[in-house]
Structure formats: C-alpha cells, structure tokens
N, C-alpha and C positions, 0 to 999 in steps of 0.2 A: 607435772612430772609424767614420764612415760616409763612403763615397765615392759620388758621384752624377754621372752622365754623361747629359746631354741630347742628343737628336738629333731630326731631322725638320723643322727650320725651313727656310724658303725664301721665295721670292717667288711670290705667287699673285694672281690677279685678284679683285676684289670679288665676293662670292658663291661663291667657291671654298672648298676644304677642305684642311686639313692635319692630319696626326696626329703629335703630338710623343710621344717616348718618353723615359723616365727610367729608366736602369738603375741599380739600387741594389746596393751591396755593402758588406761589413763584418760583423763578428760581431754577432749579435743584431739584424740588420736588421729582422727581423719584428716587433720591438717598436716600430718607428717608424712614424708617419704620414708620408706623402709629400704635399707640396703643390706647386702651381704658382703662381708669381708672375710679374708682367710689369712692365717699366719702359720707358716711352716716353721719347723725348728731352725733356729739361727737365721731366720729371714724376717724382713719387715712385713708388717701387716699390709695387705694389698686389697684393692677394690675388686669385687667379683661382679656384682649386679645390683641394680636398684630399681624400685618401682614406686612411682608416686601414687598417693591416695586420691588425688584429684586429676582427672584427665587421662589417666592411664599411661603416662610417660614412663619409659623404661630405658635402661642403659646397661651395657655389658662390657666387661673387659674383653680385649681381643683374644686372650688366652682361652676363654670359655665359650665364646660366641659360636653357635651351631651345635654345641654339646649340652649346655645348660639352658634352662628356661625358667624365668621368674614369673610368677603369677600371684594373684591375690583373690581372696574370698572376702568380699565386702561385708557379708553378713556375719562372718566370724572374726573380722579384724585380724586375719591371718595371711601372711605372705609365705609363699613356698618357693623353694629352689629345687627344681627337678634336674638332677645331674645324671646324664647318660654318657656312655663311652668313657668311663672314668679311667684315668691314668695314674700311675704311681706318683707323678708330680702333683696331682691334686690333693695328696695327703696333707692335711693341715687341720688346725682348729678353725672352725667356721663360726663367725660372729654375725649376729643381726644387730643393726644399728638404725637409729631414727634421726632424721634431720628435717628442717623446715622445707628444704628443696633438695632435688637430686644433685649431689656433687660426688666427686670421686675421691677426694682426700679424706682420710680418717678424721682429721681435725675438724671437718665440717659436721661431724655427727656428735651431738652432745649426749646421746643416750645409747647404751650398749647392753646387750645380753651377756650371759655368762660363757657362751661358746659351746659348741658341740664338736667332738672329735670325729673326723673322717679319715679313715685309713684305707688306702688302696694297695693291695699286695700284687706282686707280679707272679 
C-alpha cells in the first residue's frame, strides 16, 4: 500500500507561483512513479506531470511545459510541483498519484492523495 499527502495549494494572483508537495510513504515506495493530475470544475481529471523514482524520467502535459517543474527529494520521499506564471485556467484541485511506471492516464494510477486546491485569480 502507498499513502500520499499533498500540500501547498492556495490562492494566488495570475502570474504568481506556488509549490505543491506530495509526501509518499509505504513499503517499497521507491518502486513507484509519482504523478500530478488536476481537475477543474465540470472538467475531467487531466495529467499534469510525473516523475519516476528510478532513473529520473519525467513527463509533462503540453499545457504546463515551460511553466511547471516537477522534482523529487529522494531522502524525503517527496515529489514537488513548482508552478510559475500561473494562469486562471490552472485553477483546479491538484492530486498526487502513484503508479508502477510513468503513464498519462488516470486509470494507470492505483493510489491517490486527497487533493489540494489551487485557485488563480485574475
């Protein structure tokens, strides 16, 4: 089993920045890739970014590439999502999820955190 706890969400002005954190725990957590998804009101959950625990492989959605950066702290088993140049359309609940390998489909992630709200005002 894997447990995931997100933090760092909040309210920011357009153009501002936030850093989300996902603390992962559980046996053999190092085997899992951790990904970020988001879900805006009345929209489907969408892939944002993912970071493998082995080899440092990463993936980004086209909508955030160049603005968001995913990174990890191996000692803390924590994955971060640095979000810069935020736009109102980035407003969503952001979820951390764990999977055996990096994939983009939510169905590929068996473990999920509770989500953290990010609101970007204009």
